[in-house]
C-alpha positions in Angstrom: 0.0 0.0 0.0 1.1 3.6 -0.7 0.1 6.5 1.4 1.0 10.1 0.9 -0.1 12.8 3.3 -3.6 13.8 2.0 -4.5 14.9 -1.5 -1.6 15.1 -3.9 -2.4 18.6 -5.2 -0.3 18.1 -8.3 3.2 18.2 -7.0 5.2 20.3 -4.5 7.3 17.5 -3.1 4.7 14.8 -2.4 6.0 11.3 -1.5 4.0 9.7 -4.3 2.6 10.7 -7.7 -1.1 11.6 -7.7 -2.4 8.2 -8.9 0.0 6.1 -6.8 -1.9 6.4 -3.5 -4.2 3.9 -1.8 -5.4 2.8 1.6 -7.2 -0.3 0.6 -6.1 -3.8 1.7 -6.6 -5.6 -1.6 -7.1 -8.9 0.3 -6.3 -10.9 -2.9 -6.9 -14.2 -1.1 -10.6 -13.4 -0.9 -11.0 -13.3 -4.7 -11.4 -17.1 -5.0 -13.8 -17.4 -2.0 -17.3 -17.3 -3.4 -19.0 -17.7 -0.1 -17.1 -14.8 1.5 -17.6 -12.6 -1.6 -21.4 -13.2 -1.6 -21.6 -12.2 2.0 -19.3 -9.2 1.5 -21.4 -7.9 -1.4 -24.4 -7.6 0.9 -22.6 -5.1 3.2 -20.3 -3.5 0.7 -19.5 0.0 -0.4 -19.8 0.1 -4.2 -18.3 2.5 -6.7 -20.3 2.8 -9.9 -18.2 3.7 -12.8 -19.7 4.3 -16.3 -17.4 3.0 -19.1 -19.8 4.5 -21.7 -19.3 8.0 -20.3 -15.5 8.0 -20.5 -15.1 6.2 -17.1 -16.9 8.8 -15.0 -17.8 8.3 -11.4 -19.6 10.5 -8.9 -18.1 12.9 -6.4 -19.6 15.4 -3.9 -18.3 18.7 -2.9 -16.5 21.5 -4.7 -13.6 21.8 -2.3 -10.3 20.1 -1.9 -10.8 17.2 -1.5 -14.1 16.3 -3.2 -15.6 13.1 -1.8 -15.9 10.0 -4.0 -19.5 8.7 -3.8 -19.9 5.0 -3.0 -23.4 3.4 -2.5 -24.7 0.3 -0.9 -25.1 -2.8 -3.1 -28.9 -2.5 -2.8 -28.9 1.1 -4.0 -27.8 0.5 -7.7 -30.2 2.2 -10.1 -30.3 -0.7 -12.5 -28.5 -4.0 -13.3 -24.9 -3.2 -13.9 -23.1 -4.0 -17.1 -20.4 -5.9 -15.2 -20.3 -8.4 -12.4 -19.1 -6.9 -9.1 -15.4 -6.4 -9.0 -13.8 -6.8 -5.6 -11.3 -4.0 -4.9 -10.4 -4.7 -1.3 -11.2 -4.1 2.3 -11.2 -0.7 4.1 -9.5 -0.2 7.5 -13.0 -0.4 9.1 -13.3 -4.0 7.6 -16.0 -2.9 5.1 -15.4 -4.5 1.6 -15.3 -2.3 -1.5 -16.5 -3.3 -4.9 -16.9 -1.6 -8.3 -19.4 -2.1 -11.1 -19.6 -0.7 -14.6 -23.0 0.8 -15.1 -25.3 3.8 -15.2 -24.5 6.3 -12.5 -27.0 6.8 -9.8 -29.0 10.1 -9.8 -28.0 11.5 -6.4 -28.6 15.0 -5.0 -25.4 17.1 -4.8 -23.3 14.6 -6.8 -21.6 15.2 -10.2 -20.0 12.9 -12.7 -16.2 13.4 -13.2 -13.3 11.7 -14.9 -10.3 10.5 -12.9 -8.0 12.8 -14.8 -10.1 15.8 -13.6 -10.0 15.0 -9.9 -7.3 12.4 -9.2 -4.9 14.9 -7.8 -7.6 16.4 -5.4 -8.9 13.1 -4.0 -7.8 11.7 -0.7 -5.4 8.7 -0.7 -8.4 6.4 -0.1 -10.5 7.8 -2.9 -7.7 8.1 -5.4 -6.8 4.4 -4.9 -10.4 3.2 -5.3 -11.1 5.3 -8.4 -7.8 4.4 -10.1 -8.1 0.7 -9.4 -11.7 0.6 -10.5 -11.0 2.4 -13.8 -7.9 0.3 -14.6 -9.9 -2.9 -14.0 -12.9 -1.8 -15.9 -10.9 -0.7 -18.9 -9.2 -4.1 -19.0 -12.5 -5.9 -19.0 -14.0 -3.7 -21.7 -11.0 -4.5 -24.0 -10.7 -8.3 -23.2 -14.1 -9.8 -23.8 -12.6 -12.4 -26.2 -9.6 -14.7 -25.9 -6.5 -13.4 -27.7 -5.6 -17.1 -28.5 -8.8 -18.5 -29.7 -11.2 -15.6 -30.3 -13.8 -17.2 -28.1 -15.8 -15.2 -25.6 -14.4 -15.0 -22.1 -16.2 -14.8 -18.7 -15.2 -12.9 -15.6 -13.8 -14.9 -12.7 -11.9 -14.3 -9.4 -14.2 -11.4 -8.4 -13.2 -9.4 -11.5 -9.4 -10.2 -11.5 -9.3 -12.7 -14.3 -11.2 -13.9 -17.4 -11.6 -17.5 -18.6 -12.4 -18.9 -22.0 -14.6 -22.0 -22.6 -11.5 -24.2 -22.7 -10.4 -23.0 -19.2 -7.5 -20.8 -20.3 -7.2 -17.9 -18.0 -6.0 -14.3 -18.5 -5.2 -11.7 -15.9 -5.3 -7.9 -16.0 -2.2 -6.5 -17.8 -0.7 -3.1 -17.7 1.7 -1.8 -20.3 5.0 -0.4 -18.9 5.9 3.0 -20.2 8.7 5.4 -19.2 8.4 9.1 -18.7 11.3 11.4 -18.1 12.0 15.0 -17.1 15.2 16.0 -18.8 17.1 18.8 -17.1 20.6 20.4 -17.2 21.6 19.6 -13.6 21.9 23.3 -12.7 20.5 24.7 -9.4 18.7 28.0 -9.0 16.1 29.9 -11.0 18.1 29.7 -14.3 18.4 25.9 -14.2 16.6 24.5 -17.2 14.5 21.5 -18.2 13.7 20.3 -21.7 10.0 19.8 -22.6 8.1 18.9 -25.8 4.8 19.6 -27.4 3.4 16.3 -28.8 2.4 16.4 -32.5 -0.8 14.6 -31.7 -2.1 17.1 -29.2 -4.9 19.5 -30.2 -3.7 22.9 -31.5 -5.1 25.4 -29.0 -5.6 29.0 -30.1 -3.7 30.4 -27.2 -1.9 27.9 -25.1 0.6 25.3 -26.2 1.1 22.4 -23.8 4.7 21.2 -23.1 5.4 18.0 -21.2 8.0 15.4 -20.3 9.1 12.8 -22.9 7.4 9.4 -22.7 7.0 6.1 -24.5 6.3 2.4 -24.1 9.1 0.1 -23.0 9.7 -2.3 -25.9 10.3 -6.1 -25.6 13.7 -7.0 -24.4 14.3 -3.4 -23.1 14.9 -2.0 -19.6 13.1 1.1 -18.5 16.4 3.0 -18.4 17.2 1.9 -22.0 13.8 3.1 -23.1 14.6 6.5 -21.6 17.8 6.7 -23.6 16.0 5.5 -26.8 12.9 7.7 -26.5 14.7 10.9 -25.8 17.1 10.2 -28.6 14.3 9.4 -31.0 12.0 12.3 -30.1 14.5 15.2 -29.7 17.9 13.8 -30.7 19.5 14.5 -27.3 21.6 12.2 -25.2 21.0 11.9 -21.5 22.9 10.5 -18.5 22.4 10.2 -14.7 19.1 8.5 -15.2 17.4 8.4 -11.8 14.1 6.6 -10.9 11.6 9.0 -9.3 8.4 6.9 -8.8 5.5 5.3 -10.7 1.8 5.5 -11.1 -1.0 3.8 -12.8 -2.3 5.6 -15.9 -5.5 3.7 -16.7 -6.2 5.5 -20.0 -6.6 2.7 -20.9 -4.0 0.6 -19.1 -0.4 1.8 -18.6 2.0 1.9 -15.7 4.1 5.1 -15.9 7.7 4.7 -14.7 9.0 8.2 -13.9 12.6 9.2 -14.2 14.8 12.3 -14.1 17.8 12.6 -16.4 20.5 15.1 -17.1 21.5 16.4 -20.6 23.8 19.1 -21.9 21.6 22.0 -23.2 24.3 22.8 -25.7 23.3 19.7 -27.7 21.2 20.6 -30.7 17.5 19.7 -30.3 16.3 17.8 -33.4 12.6 16.8 -33.1 11.0 13.9 -34.8 8.0 15.8 -36.4 5.9 12.7 -36.4 6.0 12.8 -32.6 7.1 16.2 -31.3 5.9 19.4 -32.9 8.0 21.7 -30.8 10.6 21.3 -28.0 12.6 23.8 -26.0 14.4 24.4 -22.8 12.6 26.3 -20.0 14.1 27.8 -16.9 12.8 27.2 -13.4 11.8 30.9 -13.4 9.6 30.3 -16.5 8.1 27.1 -15.1 7.3 28.7 -11.8 5.7 31.6 -13.6 3.5 29.3 -15.6 2.4 27.3 -12.5 1.5 30.6 -10.8 -0.8 31.4 -13.7 1.4 34.1 -15.4 1.8 34.0 -19.2 5.1 32.5 -20.5 5.5 33.1 -24.3 6.6 30.1 -26.3 6.4 31.7 -29.8 3.8 32.1 -32.6 1.5 33.9 -30.2 1.2 30.9 -27.8 1.7 30.8 -24.1 3.0 27.8 -22.0 0.6 25.2 -20.7 1.9 22.4 -18.5 0.6 18.8 -18.0 -2.6 18.2 -16.0 -2.3 18.0 -12.2 -3.2 14.3 -12.0 -0.3 13.3 -14.3 3.1 12.0 -13.2 4.5 14.5 -15.7 3.6 17.4 -13.5 4.8 15.5 -10.4 8.3 15.1 -12.1 8.3 18.8 -13.1 7.6 19.8 -9.4 10.4 17.4 -8.2 12.9 19.2 -10.5 11.4 22.7 -9.7 11.8 22.0 -5.9 15.3 20.7 -6.3 14.6 17.0 -5.6 16.8 15.7 -8.3 
């Protein structure tokens, strides 16, 4: 289990990235105990998550943190699309399940995506929402056996699927690296290298810059992927690669392995236009200004926008900004 001190808030030296926090005991040994699961369902707290509305769930409250809405198993508005998925047991010994279905119509509640609120939620709520979304997305994409093409059924309280021949598949996450490249210099003029992805929407005013990321390829270590991806995307060599943390990224099913790495800013930046539309070095002064809501010009009439607060990218940027590298 991972526990940071309260809501992540998007950086500023937290012990864990925003979607790497949980207080649930997953109690995996219960997943194959149908009698216990049936009894647990009757007294459970249930998160309803709607895969047909971009994985939204309900929260209450406009402040920080908002409260994730869980209901009793007898309060579901209609038959869910999925079987109950057992997420774990809370410290008060109450089991928690998730289902994919229509969200209840509850007073004072609003439907949100994890990406919108993950950084604001408590450790408990962030863990429940992240796990439920990752598991739901896996089921949505694995209704058929990859070996035979036959339909699969859910088993082990949502933690596996089985085809008619008895072959079993378990949830998978795709490992991906993400790295904040910096020049190793301290102080406000220290710099980091960020890129604007060619696939991102062209905003009329803001241009988003973020860390470099990519999937770890077969036969490759995460560190080797850092070297390869940065070289491919911006033509820059890096060294002093240091692991900084990881988090689930269930959009739809990745595990982001976060790193910091040092590069010489005198190296020419040569972007791969198929992946990176723009890349440039930013000072701590500029990054701090952007985080404070002040405009930072990046050319062509655009101002700097940074990654969303629930991302590990912004966590890495804060780590560098605060000198934790």
